[in-house]
C-alpha positions as CSV (number, residue, x, y, z in Angstrom):
1,M,32.9,36.4,21.9
2,A,34.2,35.3,18.5
3,I,34.9,31.6,18.1
4,L,38.5,30.9,17.3
5,I,38.9,28.3,14.5
6,T,42.2,26.3,14.3
7,D,41.0,23.4,12.1
8,P,40.1,24.3,8.4
9,T,37.9,21.2,8.2
10,D,35.7,22.2,11.1
11,E,32.1,21.2,10.0
12,R,30.7,24.5,11.4
13,L,32.4,26.3,8.6
14,R,30.6,24.4,5.8
15,D,29.0,27.6,4.4
16,F,32.5,29.0,3.7
17,A,34.3,25.9,2.6
18,G,35.8,25.5,-0.9
19,L,34.8,28.8,-2.3
20,T,37.1,28.4,-5.3
21,D,35.0,25.5,-6.6
22,V,32.4,27.3,-8.7
23,K,30.4,24.1,-9.4
24,L,30.0,23.3,-5.7
25,R,29.2,26.9,-4.8
26,R,26.5,27.1,-7.4
27,V,24.9,24.0,-5.9
28,L,25.3,24.9,-2.2
29,E,24.3,28.6,-2.4
30,P,20.9,28.3,-3.9
31,E,20.1,24.8,-2.5
32,G,21.3,25.8,0.9
33,G,19.3,28.9,0.9
34,L,22.3,31.1,1.3
35,Y,24.6,33.5,-0.5
36,L,28.0,34.9,0.5
37,A,28.8,38.5,1.1
38,E,32.5,39.5,1.0
39,S,34.1,42.6,2.4
40,E,33.0,45.1,5.0
41,K,31.2,47.4,2.5
42,V,29.2,44.5,1.0
43,I,28.3,43.0,4.4
44,R,27.1,46.3,5.6
45,R,25.0,46.9,2.5
46,A,23.4,43.4,2.8
47,L,22.5,44.1,6.4
48,A,21.2,47.6,5.6
49,A,18.9,45.9,3.0
50,G,17.4,43.8,5.9
51,H,19.1,40.5,4.9
52,R,19.8,38.1,7.8
53,P,23.3,36.6,8.5
54,R,23.8,32.9,9.1
55,A,27.4,33.1,10.2
56,L,30.4,35.4,10.0
57,L,34.0,34.5,9.3
58,M,36.8,37.1,9.5
59,G,40.4,37.8,10.4
60,E,41.2,39.2,13.8
61,R,41.5,42.9,12.6
62,W,38.0,42.8,11.3
63,L,36.6,42.0,14.7
64,T,37.4,45.6,15.5
65,D,36.5,47.2,12.1
66,L,33.1,45.4,12.2
67,A,32.7,45.6,15.9
68,D,29.1,46.8,15.7
69,V,28.2,44.1,13.2
70,V,29.8,41.5,15.4
71,E,28.1,42.7,18.5
72,Q,24.7,42.6,16.8
73,A,25.3,39.2,15.4
74,E,26.3,37.8,18.8
75,A,23.2,39.4,20.3
76,D,21.1,37.6,17.7
77,G,22.8,34.3,18.3
78,V,24.7,34.3,14.9
79,P,28.1,32.6,15.3
80,V,31.2,34.7,14.5
81,Y,34.3,32.8,13.6
82,T,37.8,34.0,13.4
83,G,41.2,32.5,12.7
84,T,44.6,33.2,11.2
85,A,45.0,34.0,7.5
86,E,46.4,30.5,6.9
87,V,43.5,28.8,8.6
88,I,40.9,30.9,6.8
89,E,42.6,30.2,3.5
90,G,42.5,26.6,4.3
91,I,38.7,26.9,4.8
92,T,37.9,29.0,1.7
93,G,40.6,27.9,-0.7
94,Y,41.9,31.4,-1.3
95,N,43.5,34.4,0.4
96,L,40.6,36.4,2.0
97,H,42.4,39.8,1.5
98,R,39.1,41.6,2.0
99,G,39.1,40.4,5.5
100,A,35.5,39.3,6.2
101,L,32.8,36.9,4.9
102,A,29.2,36.5,5.8
103,S,26.9,33.7,4.9
104,M,23.5,35.2,4.5
105,H,20.0,33.8,4.3
106,R,18.6,34.2,0.8
107,P,15.6,36.5,0.8
108,E,12.5,35.5,-1.1
109,L,12.4,37.2,-4.5
110,P,9.7,39.7,-5.0
111,S,7.0,39.3,-7.7
112,L,7.4,40.9,-11.1
113,A,4.5,43.3,-10.2
114,E,6.3,44.4,-7.0
115,V,9.5,45.1,-8.8
116,L,7.9,47.0,-11.6
117,D,5.6,49.1,-9.4
118,G,6.6,52.7,-9.9
119,A,9.6,51.9,-12.1
120,R,10.2,53.9,-15.3
121,R,13.5,52.4,-16.4
122,V,14.3,48.7,-16.3
123,L,17.2,46.6,-17.5
124,V,16.5,43.0,-18.5
125,I,19.6,40.7,-18.5
126,E,19.0,37.8,-20.9
127,D,21.1,34.7,-20.4
128,V,24.3,36.5,-19.4
129,V,26.3,33.7,-17.7
130,D,29.4,35.7,-16.6
131,H,29.0,36.7,-13.0
132,T,31.4,39.6,-13.4
133,N,29.2,41.1,-16.2
134,V,26.1,40.6,-14.1
135,G,27.6,42.4,-11.1
136,A,28.9,45.2,-13.3
137,I,25.4,45.7,-14.8
138,F,23.9,46.0,-11.4
139,R,26.5,48.5,-10.3
140,S,25.8,50.7,-13.4
141,A,22.0,50.3,-12.8
142,A,22.4,51.6,-9.2
143,A,24.7,54.4,-10.2
144,L,22.8,55.6,-13.2
145,G,19.3,55.7,-12.0
146,T,17.8,52.4,-13.3
147,D,14.8,51.6,-11.2
148,A,14.9,47.8,-11.5
149,V,16.7,44.8,-13.0
150,L,15.1,41.6,-14.3
151,V,17.1,38.4,-15.1
152,T,16.1,35.4,-17.1
153,R,16.2,31.9,-15.8
154,R,19.5,31.0,-17.5
155,C,21.2,34.2,-16.4
156,A,24.0,34.0,-13.8
157,D,22.9,34.4,-10.2
158,P,23.1,38.0,-9.1
159,L,23.7,36.7,-5.5
160,Y,26.7,34.6,-6.4
161,R,29.7,35.8,-4.5
162,R,31.6,37.3,-7.5
163,A,28.6,39.1,-8.9
164,I,27.9,40.6,-5.5
165,R,31.6,41.6,-5.1
166,V,31.8,43.2,-8.5
167,S,28.5,45.1,-7.9
168,M,30.0,46.4,-4.7
169,G,26.8,45.2,-3.0
170,T,24.5,47.2,-5.2
171,V,22.6,44.0,-5.9
172,F,21.0,44.7,-2.5
173,Q,19.9,48.2,-3.5
174,V,18.4,47.8,-6.9
175,P,15.0,45.9,-6.9
176,W,15.3,42.8,-9.0
177,T,13.7,39.4,-9.7
178,R,13.6,36.7,-12.3
179,V,11.3,37.0,-15.2
180,E,10.0,33.8,-16.6
181,P,9.0,32.3,-18.9
182,W,11.1,34.3,-21.3
183,P,10.7,35.8,-23.8
184,A,6.9,35.4,-23.2
185,G,7.6,37.8,-20.2
186,I,7.9,40.6,-22.7
187,E,4.1,40.6,-22.8
188,D,3.9,41.0,-19.1
189,L,6.2,44.1,-19.4
190,R,4.1,45.5,-22.2
191,A,0.9,44.9,-20.2
192,A,2.5,46.9,-17.3
193,G,2.9,49.8,-19.7
194,F,6.5,49.4,-20.8
195,T,7.9,49.8,-24.2
196,V,10.4,47.0,-24.6
197,A,13.6,47.8,-26.5
198,A,16.4,45.4,-27.4
199,L,20.1,46.5,-27.5
200,A,21.4,44.7,-30.5
201,L,22.8,45.0,-34.0
202,A,20.1,44.9,-36.7
203,D,19.5,46.6,-40.0
204,D,16.3,48.2,-38.7
205,A,17.8,49.4,-35.4
206,V,17.5,53.0,-34.3
207,G,20.4,54.8,-32.7
208,L,20.5,55.1,-29.0
209,D,20.5,58.9,-29.2
210,E,17.4,58.8,-31.4
211,L,15.5,56.7,-28.9
212,A,16.7,58.9,-26.0
213,A,15.5,62.0,-27.8
214,D,11.9,60.8,-27.6
215,A,12.0,58.2,-24.9
216,P,8.8,56.5,-23.7
217,E,7.6,57.1,-20.2
218,R,8.3,53.5,-19.2
219,L,11.1,51.7,-20.9
220,A,12.6,48.2,-20.5
221,L,15.9,47.6,-22.2
222,V,17.0,44.0,-22.9
223,L,20.7,43.2,-22.8
224,G,21.9,39.9,-24.4
225,T,24.8,37.5,-23.7
226,E,28.1,38.2,-25.3
227,G,28.9,36.2,-28.4
228,D,25.4,35.0,-29.5
229,G,23.7,38.2,-28.4
230,L,19.9,38.3,-27.9
231,A,17.9,35.3,-29.0
232,R,16.0,35.7,-32.3
233,R,12.7,34.9,-30.5
234,T,13.4,37.9,-28.3
235,L,14.2,40.2,-31.1
236,G,11.0,39.1,-32.8
237,R,8.8,40.2,-29.8
238,V,10.3,43.6,-28.8
239,D,8.9,46.9,-29.8
240,V,12.1,48.4,-31.0
241,T,15.8,47.4,-31.5
242,V,18.3,50.0,-30.6
243,T,22.1,50.2,-31.2
244,I,24.9,52.3,-29.9
245,P,26.6,54.1,-32.8
246,M,30.2,52.9,-33.0
247,A,33.4,54.4,-34.3
248,G,37.0,53.1,-34.9
249,G,35.9,49.9,-36.7
250,V,34.4,48.5,-33.5
251,D,31.0,46.8,-33.9
252,S,30.0,46.4,-30.2
253,L,30.9,46.9,-26.6
254,N,31.1,44.5,-23.7
255,V,27.6,43.9,-22.4
256,A,28.3,45.6,-19.1
257,A,29.8,48.7,-20.8
258,A,26.9,48.8,-23.3
259,G,24.4,48.6,-20.5
260,A,26.1,51.5,-18.7
261,V,26.1,53.7,-21.8
262,A,22.4,52.9,-22.5
263,A,21.4,53.4,-18.9
264,W,23.0,56.9,-18.8
265,E,21.6,58.0,-22.1
266,L,18.1,56.7,-21.3
267,R,17.9,57.9,-17.7
268,V,14.9,59.9,-16.7
269,R,15.8,63.6,-16.8
């Protein structure tokens, strides 16, 4: 039976407390070995990927909509908490209009070799610190046939709540891991048989359509942070620099949009 919560300061709800404080969440989630899944669809995708819940928090309606999840959680000894919208907002710091939260045990990241095994198209996200962009890149990767995603050490956490939400839970579907050190990791990609391309503006860049017309068997495409773009040391190591031809006086796209265009054009046909 779900545990009714009437006190927003209840210590049992520490996993869910103060979600609007980004700095605290960044500390708690990795250090606490947890991440947060929000909404029925995201929770179900996390569970389908084999991830284990620590606790569930939801409004009363969601006890019915997620009845099978609640039943399994209780059978596994995972606490399920419920309360009024006002109490839940007092816990999380915002209106939980998606109805349900799950704190999940963070899975151990696979090795680079495991993620690259059998992959033909890989996106590498270099130092993109905006969680929304990271989540959107994962969603595009899942939708457009990218086999794996690699993130650098300074990249935003793909398992941060906002990144998961924007990705619609596809961060649980696409194999991913951190690649470090970077950009030395480019040599590891090359050793695994990948041609490494950088999506950037450069005088010697080839057009995306030109690369797609004669695409290598295994290709890793590096996407850089907005503003500064890819680091010079990265551009100095890659095999080729590629650009998306622009019109209308526009020089570039948002990194998530650019990644989606490139993933579509370079997909394995």
